[in-house]
C-alpha positions in Angstrom: -76.9 -38.0 -129.2 -73.9 -40.1 -128.3 -73.0 -42.6 -130.2 -71.5 -45.8 -128.6 -68.2 -47.2 -130.2 -69.6 -50.5 -129.6 -73.2 -50.7 -130.1 -73.3 -54.5 -128.8 -73.8 -55.8 -125.2 -71.2 -57.6 -124.0 -73.5 -60.7 -123.0 -75.2 -60.2 -126.3 -71.5 -60.4 -127.6 -70.8 -63.8 -125.4 -74.0 -65.1 -126.6 -73.4 -65.1 -130.5 -70.0 -66.3 -129.3 -71.6 -69.2 -127.4 -73.8 -70.3 -130.2 -71.2 -70.1 -132.9 -68.7 -72.1 -131.0 -72.0 -74.5 -130.5 -72.7 -75.0 -134.1 -69.1 -75.5 -134.9 -69.2 -78.9 -132.8 -72.5 -79.8 -133.9 -72.1 -82.7 -136.5 -73.1 -82.7 -139.9 -77.0 -83.7 -140.9 -78.2 -87.3 -141.4 -77.6 -89.0 -144.6 -80.7 -91.0 -144.6 -80.3 -94.2 -143.1 -78.2 -95.0 -140.1 -74.8 -94.3 -141.7 -72.1 -94.9 -139.0 -69.0 -92.5 -138.6 -66.6 -94.2 -138.5 -65.2 -97.8 -139.4 -66.6 -101.7 -139.1 -64.8 -103.1 -136.3 -62.8 -106.3 -137.2 -63.8 -109.8 -135.8 -62.7 -112.7 -136.2 -63.6 -116.6 -135.0 -64.3 -119.4 -135.7 -68.2 -119.6 -136.3 -69.5 -117.9 -139.6 -72.6 -115.0 -140.0 -73.9 -114.9 -143.9 -76.4 -112.2 -144.3 -78.6 -112.3 -147.8 -79.8 -109.1 -148.8 -82.6 -109.5 -151.5 -83.7 -106.7 -151.4 -82.4 -102.9 -153.4 -81.9 -101.1 -150.0 -78.2 -101.3 -148.0 -78.5 -102.6 -144.5 -76.2 -102.1 -141.2 -74.9 -104.7 -139.6 -74.4 -105.0 -135.8 -72.4 -108.0 -133.5 -73.4 -107.6 -129.7 -73.8 -103.8 -130.0 -70.3 -103.2 -132.6 -70.7 -102.2 -136.1 -69.5 -105.2 -137.9 -70.5 -103.7 -142.0 -72.9 -103.2 -144.8 -74.8 -105.6 -146.4 -75.1 -104.0 -149.6 -78.7 -103.6 -151.8 -79.2 -107.6 -153.5 -75.9 -108.8 -152.0 -74.7 -111.5 -149.1 -71.8 -111.3 -146.6 -70.3 -113.3 -144.3 -68.3 -112.5 -141.6 -66.1 -114.9 -138.9 -67.2 -114.7 -135.5 -67.0 -115.6 -132.1 -68.5 -118.8 -130.9 -71.7 -118.8 -128.7 -74.9 -116.7 -127.8 -74.9 -113.0 -129.6 -76.7 -110.1 -130.3 -77.3 -109.7 -134.3 -78.9 -106.0 -135.0 -79.7 -105.2 -138.4 -80.3 -101.4 -139.6 -81.8 -99.7 -143.0 -78.6 -97.8 -144.1 -80.7 -95.9 -146.9 -84.2 -95.2 -144.9 -84.3 -93.2 -141.5 -88.3 -94.5 -140.7 -87.8 -98.5 -140.7 -87.3 -99.7 -137.0 -83.9 -101.8 -136.3 -84.2 -105.4 -136.4 -82.2 -107.7 -133.0 -82.1 -111.3 -132.3 -80.3 -113.6 -130.5 -78.5 -116.5 -132.4 -76.3 -119.7 -131.0 -73.1 -120.1 -133.3 -71.5 -122.8 -133.7 -67.5 -123.6 -134.6 -66.9 -124.7 -137.4 -70.5 -123.7 -138.6 -72.3 -120.6 -140.2 -75.5 -119.2 -139.6 -77.3 -118.1 -142.5 -79.8 -115.2 -141.9 -81.7 -113.5 -145.1 -83.6 -110.2 -144.9 -86.9 -109.4 -145.1 -89.3 -106.6 -144.5 -92.4 -106.4 -142.8 -96.0 -104.5 -143.6 -94.3 -101.4 -142.6 -91.3 -101.9 -144.2 -89.1 -102.8 -140.8 -86.7 -105.5 -141.8 -86.6 -109.1 -140.4 -84.1 -111.6 -139.9 -85.1 -115.6 -141.0 -82.7 -118.2 -140.3 -82.2 -120.0 -143.6 
């Protein structure tokens, strides 16, 4: 009986190498909720966006699709934003099972648009103007 020096077939070795390369470049597991793995984008302008969060969860905030930061539990956060019509999106940063909420708002120079976070019957976030 002849014992091969290298018992694996070349294609099997290539398959294992491809699997290892794939695993090496796969993103890490989610730590729950929407947690962007990059720093917030700095935005400025002559208007302001204030979000009040009375809940025990933190929320991530996007302005025209750009991640601008988080509103921690039981806190309020304000950003300087450009004037005009813009979209604000919030997502629960602690719970994967909730839906995102977005709305379009008009930002006026010298004024702050104050949005409060509420939660609907499904546990999904909603924004309302204060």
